[in-house]
N, C-alpha and C positions, 0 to 999 in steps of 0.2 A: 578812944573816940567812938561815939555812938554811930551805928549803921544808919544811913539815910532811909527814911520811910519810902517804900516803893510808890505809895499813893501820891506823896508830895512830888516825887520825881516825875510821875506820869502827868500830874497837873502842870508842872513847870514846862514839860515838853509840849503840852497842849497849848499853853499860853504863847510859847515861842513860835510854834508852827502857825498859829492864827495871825501872827504879825507878818507872815510872809505875803508878799504881793503876788497877785496873779493866780492864787489858789482859791477854790470855792470853800465855803464854810464846811460843807459835807466832807470834802476830801481832806482838808486840814485837820478836821476832828478825828479822822481815821489814821493819820500819819503816826501818832504815838502807838496805836495798835499794830501798825505795820512794823515799826521799829522793834516792838516787843516780839512780834512774830519772827523777825529776822534774827533776833537774839536767840529765840528758842530753837530755830532751825540749825543754828551754828553750834549748839551745845551737844557734845558727844562725838565719838569717832567710829562707832560700829555702824557699818553701812546699812544693814537692813533696818535697824532701829532709827537711823537717820531718815530713811525713806518713809517709814511709818509716821515720824514726827512731821515731816514736810506735808504729807497728806492731811493730817489732822489740823495743822496750823493753817493751811490754805483753805480748808473747809470753814474753819472758824472766821478767818479774815473776810471771806467773800459770802458768808452766811449761806453756804451750800450744804445740802444734806449728805451728798456723797462726794468722795474724792478718790483719785487713783493716779498712780504713776506707772506708765508702761516703759520698761527698760528695753531699749533697742539692742538686738544681738550684735555680735562682732561683725557679721556680714552686712548689717544694715538692711536686712530683708524682712525681719519680723521682730517679735518681742521675746526676750529671754526670761523676763520676770514681769509680774504684774502685781503691784502692791495696792491694796484698797483700804478705804476708810468709810465707815457708815453702813457697810453691808454685813448683817449678822452672820455668824458662822454657819448656822443651819441653812440659811439661804444660799451662801456660797457653796456649801456641799450639795445642795439640791441642783444648783446650776451645773455643777460638774467642772469640766475642763475650762480653764481660764483662756481669755483671748490670746491668740498667737500673733496677731497683727498682720496676717497675710491677706486680709480682705476687710471691707467695710470702712467706716470713718477712721478707725484707729490705724488701719493699714495705710490709708491715704495720708494721714498726718506724719507717718514715718518717712514717706517719700517727699512730702512737701511740708517740712517743719515750720509752719507759720501760725501765729495766733488765730484762733477760730472762736467766734461767738455766735451761737444759734438760739433763736427763740423756740424752735421746735426741731428736735433731732430727726423726727420721722420725715420731715419735709426736705431734708438734705438728700440730694441724689446719691451721695457717697455712702449713706447709711445702709447697712445690711440687716437691720432689725436685731431683736434680742432673742436669746434661747428661752425655752420654757422655764418658768420659775423666776425669771429675772425681774427685779423691781422696776416699777414704772419710772421712766426718766424722760423729761421733755426738754427743759432748758439745758444748755451746754456751753462750757467755756474751756478751751484748750490752749496751752502755751508750751512751747518747747523748752527743755532744760539743756543748757550747754555746759560742758565741763572742759575748760581750757580750749574753747573754740570749737569743740566737736560735740555733735548731738549725742547726749546721754539717753534721752527719752523725752516723754511728754507728760505734762501735768494736766489732768482732766478734772473738771468740776461739773456736777450736774445737780439739777433740782434746787434752785435758789429758794430760800424759805418764802412762805406766804404766796407762792405761785408767781412771784415777780420774775422778770428777766434780769440777767446779769448786765450791769451797767458798764459804761466806759471806765468809771472809777474802779470797778471790780477788776477790769482787764488791766488797768495801769498797775494796780497794787499787786496783782498776781504775777505780772511780768517782773516787777521788782523783786518779789519773793522768789521767783524762779531763778533770777540771777544769783541771789544769795544762796539758794538751794544748790546751784551748780558749784559754788565755792565749797559749801559744806560737803557735797558728794565727792568732790575732788580730794578733799582732805581725808574723808573716810576711806576712799579707794586707796590712797597712798598708805594709810595706816593698815588697811586690810592686806595689801600686798606685802608690806613689811612683816606683818604677823605671819602670813603664809610662808614667806621665806624662812622665818625663824623656825616654824614648825617642821618644814622639810629638812632644814639643816640639822635640827635636833634629831629628826628621824634617821638621817644618814649616819649621824654619830652613834645613835643607839644600835643600828644595824651593824656597823663596823665593829663596835665593841662586842656585840653578841657573837658575831661570826668568828672573831679572833680569840674568844674566851674558851674555845674548845667545842666539843660535840661533833656528831657525825654530819655527813653531807646533807642527809635528808632534813635534819634539824635546822641546818643553816638555810636551806631553801624555804622552809616553813617560816622562819623569822623574816625573810625578805617579803614573802607573801602577806604576812600579818601586818607589817609596818606599811607596806604600799597601800593596802586596803584602807587602813585608818587615815593615812595622810591624804589620800585622794578622795576620801569620803565616797567610796564606791561600794557597790554591792558585793564585790569579790576582789581578792588579790590572787593572781594566778601566775605561777612560774612554769615555763615550758623549756624543755631541753631537747636537743636533736635526737630523733628516734633512730633506731638501728636500720629500719627499712626506709628511711627518709622522712621528711616532715618534722613536726614538733610534737612532743608528747607532754601532756600536763602531768607534772610530777609533784607539785605542791599547791594546795588550795587553802585560802582562808575565806570561808563563806558560811552561810547558815546551813548549807547542804553540800559539804565537800565531797562526799562519797560518789555523787552522781557525775562528778567531773574528773576525778583522778583516773589516770590511765587513758583518757581519750587522746587520740592522735589526730592532729590536723595534717592532712596528707600534703605531700610535696607539691602537688599540682596547684595548690592554693597560691594566688598571687600575693596574699598577705605573708605567707611563709617565706616566699622568695625574697620579699623586701626585708623582712626581719633578719634573715640569715645573711643578707647583704649589708646589714648594719643600718637600715633605714627605719625610722619610726612610722607607725601607721595610726592615723586618728579616724575613728568611725563616728558619724553623727547618730546613726541608729543601727545597731547590730542586727536587729530583727529583720530589717528590710534591705540591708546592704548586700548586693549580689556577691561581693567578695567573701562574705562569711558563709562557709559551706558546711558547717557542723550543726548538729541539733542544739548545741548549747546556746547558739547565738539568739535563738527565739526568745530567750528569757531576759535579754539585756537591751539597753538603749545606747547612749553614748559610751564610747570605749577608747582607751588609749592602749596601744600595743607597742612596747618599746624594746629595742634590742638590748641585751645585756652584753655589751662589748667593752673590751679594755685592751690596750696595747695591740690593736689590730686583730684581736681574736674575739669571735662571737661565741659566748658561752651558751646562750639561749635567748629567752624573751620574757618580758614581764607584762602582764595584761591587767588593767584595772577597769572593768566594765561597771557602769552604773545601771540601775533598774530602768525599765521602760518608762518613758515619760519624764525622767529626771532631767535636770538642767544640763546643758552641754558643758564640756570642759572649756575654761577660758584660756586665752593665750598664755597668761601667767602660769596657770596650773600645768599646761603642757610643757612649758620651759622648765619649771621646777621638777616635774616628774621625770623628764629626760635626764636632768642632772642627777637626780636620785638614782635612776637606773644605772648610770655610768659609775657612780660611787659604789653602788651595791655590787656591780660586776667586778670592780677593783677589789673590794673586800672579799668577794667570793674567791678570786684568784689568789689573794694573800692567804685566805683560810685554807685553800687547797694546797698551796705550797707548804704551809705550816703542817697540815696533816701528812703530806708526803715526807717531810722531815721526821715527824714522829713515827710514821710507819716504817721508815728506813731504820730508825733507832730500834724499833721493836723487832724488825727482821734480824738485825745484827745481834740483838740480845737472844733471840730464839736460836740463831745459828750457834751461838756460844753455848747455850744450854744443851742443844742437841749434840754438839761435839763432846761436851763434858759427860753427858749420859752415855754416849757411845764409847768414848775412850777410857772413862774411869769407872762408871757404875757397872756397865754391862761386863767389862773385863773382870772386875772384882767379883761380881756375882758368878761369872763363868768359872773363875778360879776357885771360888768357894764350893761350887757344885762339884768340881773335879776332886777337891779334897774330901768332900762328903762321900763321893762314890768310892774313893780309895779306902776310907774308913769303913764303908759298908762291906767291902770285900774282905776286910781283915776281921770283922766282927764274927763271932761264933754264936751270939745270942740272937735267936730269930726275931724277938720283939724289937731289938735295936736295929737289925737290918731292915725290918719293915718300916720303922719310924724314920730312919735315914732316907729310905727310898721315897717316902711321901714328901720329905723336905726337899729332896732333889727335884721331884716333879713340880712342887710349888715354885722353886727357883726357875725352872724352865718356863712356867706360865708367866712369872714376873718378867723374865727377860723378853718374852714375846710382847707383853703389854708395853714395856718400855720402848721396844722397837717400833710399835704402832704409834706411840707418842712422839718418837723422833721423826717418823714419817710425816705426822701432822704438823710438827713444828717447821719442817723444811718445805712443806707444800705451799706454793704460791696460790693466792686467791684465784688467779686465772686458770690454774690447773684443776680447780674443783669442778666436778660434773654439775650439770644444771639441775638434776633431780632434787626435789625438796628433801626426800628421805636421806640422800647422801649428804646434803648440806647440814641437816640436823645432826647426823652422826659425826660429821667433821667438827661441829661446835662442841659436841659432847666429849669427843676425844681430846680436843684442845683444852677444854676445861679440866680434864682429868689431871693434867700436869700440876697446876697450882693447887687444886683441891687435895691431891694426894690419893685420890680414889676415883674410879670411873662411875658416873651416875648411871643408874639403870634406865632403860627406855623401852617404850612400846609404841607401835603404830597401829591405828585402827582405821580401816578403809583404805582405798587407793589414793593415798595422799599426792602422789606424783601426777596423776591424771586429773584429779578434781580441783586441786588448789592452783589458782592462777599465779602468774609470775609476780605481780605486784603484791598480792596477799602473802605469797611465800617469802618474798624479800622482807616484808615487815615482820612476818612470823619468826624468821631466823634472827632478825635484829632484836625482837622481843625476847627470844630464848637466850641470846647472848647477854642481854641486860639482866635477865633473871638469874642466870648462872653466875654472872659477875657479882650481883648482890649477895647471892648465897655464899660465895667465896670470901667477899670482903667484910660482910656484916653478920652473917648468920652463924658462923662457926659450926656448920653442919657436918655430920658424919655419914649421912645418908641422903641421897637426892634421887627422886624418881621423875622422869620426863615422859609425858604422854602427849602424842599428837593424834588427835581424833578428827578424821575427816567425815565422820558420820553424825556429827553433833547437829543440834537444832537450836535456833535462836527462839526467844519467847514469842516472836511474831510468826513462827512456823517456817522461816527460811532455813535452808540448809547452811551449815557453817563448819568451819574448821576451828577446833578448840585446842589450845596449847595449855598444858598444866605442868608446872614445875613445883614439886612438893619437896620440902626438906624437914629435918628433925632438929633444926637449930634453935636459936634463942628467940626467934620472932622479931617483930618490928618494935623497937623501943619507943616510948613516948617522947615526942619532941625530936625524933630522929629525922634525918634528911629524907625528903620525899621526891627529889628531882627525878630519880630513876623510875619511880612509880608513875609520876606524871608523864614521863616520856612514853611509857607503855600505854597509858590511857590515851594519849594523843594519837599514837599510831593506830590503835584500834578504832577510835572515833572517826579518824579520817577515812576509814574504810566502811563506816556504818556499823561497827561492832562495839565492844566494850572490854574493860579489864577490871578485875576485882581481886581482893585478897581474902582467902579462906584459911581455916586452921590447917596446920601442917600434919606430918605423919609421925611426929614424935609421941612420946607417952602422954596420954590425956590430951591429945590434940596439939601438943607442943610443936613449935616451928611455924612455918609459913607455906601456904600454897598459892602461887601466883597463877591466876586463870586469865588467859587472853584469848578472845575469840573474835572472828570476823566472818561475814557472810561469804559464801563461795561464789 
């Protein structure tokens, strides 16, 4: 069956409307145009495109040069959004900041949402004038838009074509259009709310999956920060944990400049910290001007959500998602969804922590078993072998044999001492380790000696303990552990050299600490896994540093050298 010709349908509608009693010829002639405008407004579900379409349709229907919709904020005190039609982009940029609805005619229409028709804007006592660069506007028509009985905003039309004034007919049709627009906006808002919920639910699932798939605690916190930033459409995602001296410390950041925020401590005297540690969410309209925000970081941000990470009555820390200055505030729906996400992320973090505790316990048990076997079997056999060699040495009358056996006994004594060092490292709890970076590096090297079968050589350049901060040192030790693990699992190296240089310099001239882990192994195969290298790079970049791969110390540059550096 053939599709009906739209022109024929429009003509039929025109003939039908002209037969109606009580309507003028001018108005009945424009009813088909109104019906087409209503159909156009109701097409589509995306909210912002719906607002654009309403503006354009209203301008065409009333023959206006300019149209705009001012969206009233949740408090009903100003405008949260201002959508325009007819104003060129370069003119809008020259005008600068869009109306906030706190003064002038637009502000008056927020508090008194009634139709307004003016022959000259400037003659109305409520008018506050226009900013420099604003187009000339004289005639004005404004009608409220209601969604499910509540004021959503106002539709404004200015500058009717040919210098005429807006007529009663224009007002009637625009009011009908505003009613249809309210229905279309209501549908679009429902669709957008459903889509938002879907995105936040998907984000919660992704975070839970990532946290329970393994990895260290720092990686888990970074995952939460990255997903929160993306879902909240914010300038940064920030995870804070309780600091040793009180307050909250920023331990994970997803932003364009994470290094400037990591390690910052919000002191315990902050009222925001007190609320977060008590399990209460804090919502900030403008971080730069709010007196509760007492750190230097707040100056860069506008609206912000600060949510406690609590689960099962325990507060693990907090999650912050600040937007840039001047950005739109968070809606009530976004606040609710973000709060639910924070609770889900906290639960996932607790589950991941429990899982890591179980894995750590299994590792401790295995290390205890290895230590016992080394002590009870290997050392005892080496000791017995040494005694037999000493007995043979005493019986021998050949000087060369006596000398050779003596050297073998000495080597056995050294081997026994090295095994005892390894046993001590295996039995040592992390809490027992001294806080000095040099000691922590040596501990990692001694622990790696057991699976490697040999002890990597090492060098320290400069006063590493006094120059390298706690956060940088923590990440350096984690990078060393990753590099040694890669060398053991993939490189098949027989020689490893570790250098920690606290006298290094970055390309921009800043002082830095540089970790180099060089081996003579097989190198990195094509197509091999790069997750460990990505972890190294992410740690360095979060501190403002970098990570790279250089040739190794094998023959002809064979093997791999992992270079990891961060500013002091």
